[in-house]
N, C-alpha and C positions, 0 to 999 in steps of 0.2 A: 465160503467165508470169504474167495475172495473177490465173490463179486460181491457181497457186501460192503467190502471195503474202498470203497472210493477213492479215489486221488483227490487229495485235499490239495487246494491250490497254496504254493508255495510265496511265502513275502518275500518280492527281492529287492533288495537298495538299488533305487534308481542310480545309474552310472551319473557320475560326477562331469560335466561337460564344461571345462573351464570356459568355451566361447560362449555359453548360453547365459550369464551372468553378465557379462559384460555388454552383450548384448541388450539387455533388460534395463541396465542401470543407464547406458548411452540413451534408452528411450524416456527413461524416468529424464534425466537431466536436459535431453532438448523439450519437453513438455515445460520443465522450470523455468530454462532461460526463455522460451517462445512467453509464459507467463510474464516473467519479469519485464521481455520488451517492451510487451503489448501494452503493460501496465504503464510503463516508463512514457510510453507515447501519448497513456492516458493523463499521466498527471502533467506532462508538459505541455498539453493542450495541440499537440502536434496531430491530435486525431483530437478533433474538435469537440466539444460536446453537445450532440445531438446531430453528429455526421451521422450518414447510411452508407455503408459500403459491404462488399461480398467478402467472403473467405477468401477468394484468391487476389482481393487488393493486401489483407494482412499478410498474407505468406510473401507477397511482393516487397512490402514494406521492411517485412523483419528478417524474408532471408530463410525461412525454416520451412518445411515440407505442410502438407497438408492436415497430417495427422498432429503433429504437437499443436497446429495452431489451433484446430477444431477442439483439444483437449483443453485448450489456454482459453479458448473463448467460452466452454462450457463452463470453466469454474471462472470466469469473470460474470458472466452471467449469473451465477451462484450468488457471486458477490456484488450482483447489482450496479455494477460498472458498465455491463454491455446489455443492451436488450434486443434479445433474437426477435424479429420480426419474419414470420413467416411469408415466402413468396418474396420479399421485399430485404433479405439479408441479415445485417444484423446494424443496429444503431448504437455510438458510443450515446453513452446515458447522460442526457441533459443534465444540467446542474438545480436544481429546483431548492434556491434556498430556504424553504419552508421547511421541507422535509429534512435538511439537514440540520435543520437547526436544532430538529428533534431528537436527530441521531448524534448530535453532540451531548445531549442530558445523559445517552446511554454510554458514549465514550466518557465522560466525566467520572461515572460510577465503576465502569471497567477500568479505566485508565488508572485509579484511584487504587484498587484492588491490585491491579501488576503491581505500581511502584511500592504499596505496603511490604507487597511477597518479595519484590526485589531486593529492598532496604534490608528485609529481615533475613535473607537465605544468599545472600550475595558473597562469593568463594574472595579470597584476596586474589586469585586472576582477575575474576569481574571487576572486582573496585580499582585493578592498575589500569585495567583499561580504561573504563569508565574517566578517568582522573586524564590519561592520555589525551582522550578525546578533548575532556575540559581545557586542557592545555592548549591544542590545538584552537579551538575556538575563540580563547582566549587572545591569542597571536592575531587570530585572521579578521578580531571582531571588525575593526573600522574598515577592512575592503573586503567586504566578503560578500556575493551576490546572492539574491536569492536562489538563482537555480542552485545553488555551492550548498547553501542552507539544507535545501531539500534534501540532496544527497547523504548530507552527513547525519540529519533528523532520520533518515532509514537505517543508518547505520546504530544510532542513539536505540532505537527505539528496538532494532535486535539484540543490542547488548542489555537492556533491561528486562526484554522477555527471556534472553537467558539466564541472567541473573535470578530472576523471579520464578525459573525450574520447575515450570507448570506447559511441556508441549500442547494441550489442548487451547489453550489460550492462544499459541501462535495463528491459529487458523483462525478464532473469533475477532481477535484484533485486525490483523491486514486489513481488510477489507475496512475498515472505518477508519485507518492511517492513511492508504489510499485517496478515499472520500476526503478526506481534509487535508492530505498534501497538495490535491489538485485544486482546493479551495484558496491554500495560501499562495500556490503558484501563482494564480492569476490575481490574488492581493497585493504582492511583491512586485509583481510586471504592469501590473496595470491602476495602481493607488501610486499617487506621488510621494517621494519623501523617501529616505533610506532609514526613516526613525524605526517604522516597521522589523526590518531586518534586524537592527540595532534589539530590538525588545523581543524579538525572538530567540535570537539566542540567548540575552539574559534568562528567559522564561528557561531554556536548555540549560544553563549553564545551574541552576540553583538546582533543577532535578539532579542532574549529574554531581554537584555535589553532598548533597542529601544522600543519594542513594549511595555514593559510593562512602560515605561515614557512616553509613548505618542510622542515620536521623531520620527515624518513620514518620514522624509529625511533622517533620518540616519538608520531607519529601511530599508527604501527600498534598500539606500546605501548595509546596511548589508546583504540584500536579494541577490543582484547582486554580493557580493564576497564570499556567499555561492557556487552559481548556477558558479561562475568561477572557484573555487576548484574541483565541481564534474566534470566540462568540462577540467579541467587537468590531472582528472583521466583517460580518455579517451589514452593521449597518453601512459601512462605509461602502461596502460593493452593492447596495440597495441604492446609493444612491450616484454612484461615481461609476460605476461600469454597466458600459455597451450592455443591453440584455443579448444581441446577438453573441456575447462570450460565451453565456453560458449556456445558450440553445441554438447553436448558427442553423437549425432549420428555420428558426423565426425570419431568416434573410428572406425566406421565398416569399413570405407573405406580405415585404414591402411592394405596392404598387409601383410598378415603371411609369414615369411620367409618358404622356403618348408624343412620339413624334408627330406633326403635320405634313 
């Protein structure tokens, strides 16, 4: 009888090691920080579109170790912001104006959906935060630079996504926002005139005011107006921006004059 009664394995609750969770959390944080740092370098074109480099180069530029940088590069490759070139390292995705103009149509539809959710679902806390950002934009409108607008733009995008209260949208919208934030940076820094920065600010103010006041139709119209303005950037960039700013690898195609 005893032989037939085999000992059953016991379910033992795993011991909680308080040191494990922080280490895991730190790894996640390092990955996110590395991703954000490389993303910033791409947006501000410190990593020029079309540039080839190695993972080690990114480690040196960001100060992060190989693992979080490698993880960040993998996500950025999924986002089509970095291209992995076997045996050649990685390449910062060049700016293809035709492709990104098509992606702008996708962003228009998704942005309208996000803005509508934000206007419908925003809590009093979200609305207060949106109105605070609107006040800052109005106070700084006349002297704000394009790089500063980019920083506030990222914050506004996060607030809108938080107000929309649909976590899936964050991962969907983030690469699109990054792609067009880089377009905006080049436009603001290489197209003459400060009116472009003012127009960008005014478009964002219209969105902030409408969402904060839960005016759904006005918020969606303001979103469309912002996308229309971004679309107009492409015409100016095609006319006025040096193609090597969109893909620095084109510089290698320039035939150097012969020296006799």
